[in-house]
N, C-alpha and C positions, 0 to 999 in steps of 0.2 A: 504494500500500500504506500502510495506517495502523496504528499501534500506540499503546499508552498506557503510556509509561515510568512506573514507580511509584517512590515514595520507600522508604526503609528507616529503621528506628530501631536504635539500639544498646541492647541489653539488657546493661548492664554494659560498662565500658570501662576496662581496666587498662593503664597505661603501664609496661611491664615493664623495658625497658632502652634505653639510647642506643646507636645503631649507629655504626660507623665511617664510613658514608656520609652521616651527618648526620641520617638519619631515626631514628625510634624503633620498637622492637618493641612491638606492642600485643597485647592479647587481648580479644576482644569477641564477643558474639553478634549477628550481623546478622539482622534480621527484616524481611521485606517488608511494606509497608503500602499500603492502597488510596487513596493520594493521588497523582494522576496528572497528568503532562503529556500532550500529544497530539502525535504525530510522524507526518508524512507524507513518504514518499520516492517519487518518481515519475521514470521515465526522461524525459530532456529533451534538447534540442539543445545546451545548454550548462549548465555547473554554476552553481547559485545556491542561496543560503541565505536564508531569511526567518524572522524571529522575531516573535512576537505575544504579547500578554498582558504578564506582568511584564517590565520592562526588564532586560536582561542587561548588567551592567557590563563594561568592558574592550573590548579589540579583538575584533571579530567573527571574525577569522582564527584566534583561539585557542579558538573554540568547539569542544567535543569532538565534536559531530556532524560538523563539517567535518574535523577531524583523523581521525575514524573513516573517513570516505570516502577521505581521502588514503592512509591505511594500506592499505586494501583495493586501491585503485587502483594503488598501487606494485607489488603482487604479482599482480594479476589484471587481465585485459583487460575492464574494465567501462566502459560508456558514461557520459556525464555524467548527473547527476541534479538534480532540484529538490527541496530539502528545506524543509519548513514545520514550524516548532516553535511550538506554543502553550504558553507557560510559565506553569504554575500553582504549581509547587513552589518555595518561596522559595530563593534562592541563599545560600550560605554559612551554612546553617542547621543543619548536621549531619544532613541528611536524604538526602544522596547524589543529589539530583535531576539535577545535571549529569552525574554518573557514569552514572546510568541512561540519560540521553539518548544519551551516547556508545556505551554497550554495546548499547542497542536499535538504534542505527543500524547497528552491525556485524551484528547478527542479521538486520535487515531486508534489508541488502545481500546477505547470504548466501542468504536465501530468494528475494528478488526476481530475482537472477541465477543461481540454482541452482548456487552455487559448491561445495556439498557439504562445507563446512568443519565439522569436529567441534566439540563444546563445548570441548574442550581447546584446539584451534586458535584458536577465538574468544576464549577466556580469555587466551591468549598475546597476541593483538592488544590485548585490553582492558587488560592490564597496562601496555602502552605508553602508554595514555591516562591512567591514574591508578590508585592503589592500591585504591580501592573498586570500580573498574569490573568486574573479573572476577566479582564477586558477582552482578551483574545478568544475566550470561549464562544461568545456570540459575535464578537468582532464587528460591532456596529457603533456608529458615533454615539458618544455618551458624555454626560457631565460626571466627572469623577470627584468624589469627596473623601473625607477621612484620609487614610494613607494612599488613596487612589483606588481602593477596593469597593467603595460604595458607588454604584453606577446607576445613573438615571438615563435611560435611552432617550435620544432626541431625534427629531426629523431634521437632518442637515445633509443636504445633497450638494456636493461641489463638483459633480460630474461634468459640468459645463466649463470647468476651469483646468488650467495646467499648473503643474507643480515643478518648481526648480529647487533642487536641494543639494547641499554640499556639506561634507564633513571635512574640516581642515586638518584633522588628525591631531588635534590638541586634546590631551587628556585633562579632564576636569574632575578632581576627586570630590566626593560628597562633602567632605570637610571644607574644602575650598569654596564650593558652591554656596554652602549655608553660612560661611563666615561673615559675609557682608549683608545678610538678609535680616531684616527686622520683621517678624511676623505681624500681620495686621489684617483687619477686614478690608477687602477691596472697596473702592468707591463705587464701582459698577459691577453688577452680577454678570458672570461670564455667560450664563444661559440667556440673559437679556441681550447681551452684546452680539452673540453669534446668530441671534434671530434677526438682526439688522442686516442691511446690505453690506457686502464685504468692504465697500468703499468707506464705511463708517468705522471699520475695525482699527485702522491705523492709530488713532488717537485714544482709543478706549481699551483695546485688548492687549494686555501687557503680560510679559513673563518676568516675574519678580527677580529671577536669577540674573537677568541682564544687568541689573543694578550692581550686583556683586561681582560679576565676571568681566563685563566690558572694560572697567578701569584697568584690570590686570592683563587683559588680552585684547589689545586694540585690533588684532587681525580679525577677530570674530565680529567686533563692532563694524569694521569696515566692510566685511562681507555682507552684513545686513544692509548697509548703505548702498552697496553695489547692486543688490537686488532691486532696491527702489529706483536707482538710476537706470536700470534696465527696463523699468516699467511695471514692477510688481504692484498689485493693488494692495497687498498686505505682505509683510515680511517679519520674521521673528526667529529667535533661537528656540529650539525645541528642548523640552526637559531641562536638565541642568547643563546642557551643552555637550559638545561644542558645535553641533550641527545647526545650520541655519537654512531656512526654507523661504521661498517666495511663492505667492499665488498670483498667477497671471491670467488675463482673459484672452491671451493669444499665445501661440507657440513660438518659442525663441529658436530661430534657425541657428545651427552651429553653436549651440550653447556649450559653454565650457564646463558646466556642472551637470549632474544627473537631472534628467528632465522626464517627467511622467504626465500622462493624461489621467486626471483624477476621475 
């Protein structure tokens, strides 16, 4: 069985408050985009995991695809599998690629072995993998609250637009991203902003991490400016960086960045 886990972007990201558990409450609009990894899961005599494409840092045992299999295996009598992951989505880029891989593994195991798990049950498993993971179970535009796991589905269709996206390869640690952010309630609700025409987003829809990151990484700030200079209706950093995207009402010929039809 083969699937194509996709990335997501954050349309606005507000850091609302610090939690007692050390995490932060956020508010954001998660939107799926057509930048894909490729994932294959097949029944096998013994368990194995193989990654290809972009090198994945860290210990292989911490990979979310493996953790997803272990979660399902603990509760259900499923046989060993062989997992192949072709990694195209950059890691640590605010695109949720690893979260998507873990969530899609859950979905594939459910389908492959006909476990009959509901979306709610799959989302419960996904939350054990990470805060962004539940989003990729239904994989539809949503307002995310709490740590990102509280999802309110919304009707937002950007299919008439084009997306330019670039990851400059700058690693932003979680510690660095949060260092200059002061949690606060936003002046404008994200769900109200994204209901407006995209032309109104520029002055209203903000990523709070930009305040923390741009002063230390002018390359990322300049990348956002370049998107607007090229004619983007809206441009922003996604997640805690360093990826920047621009939404256009026309296709850019010979674009130097990744370009997708939404």
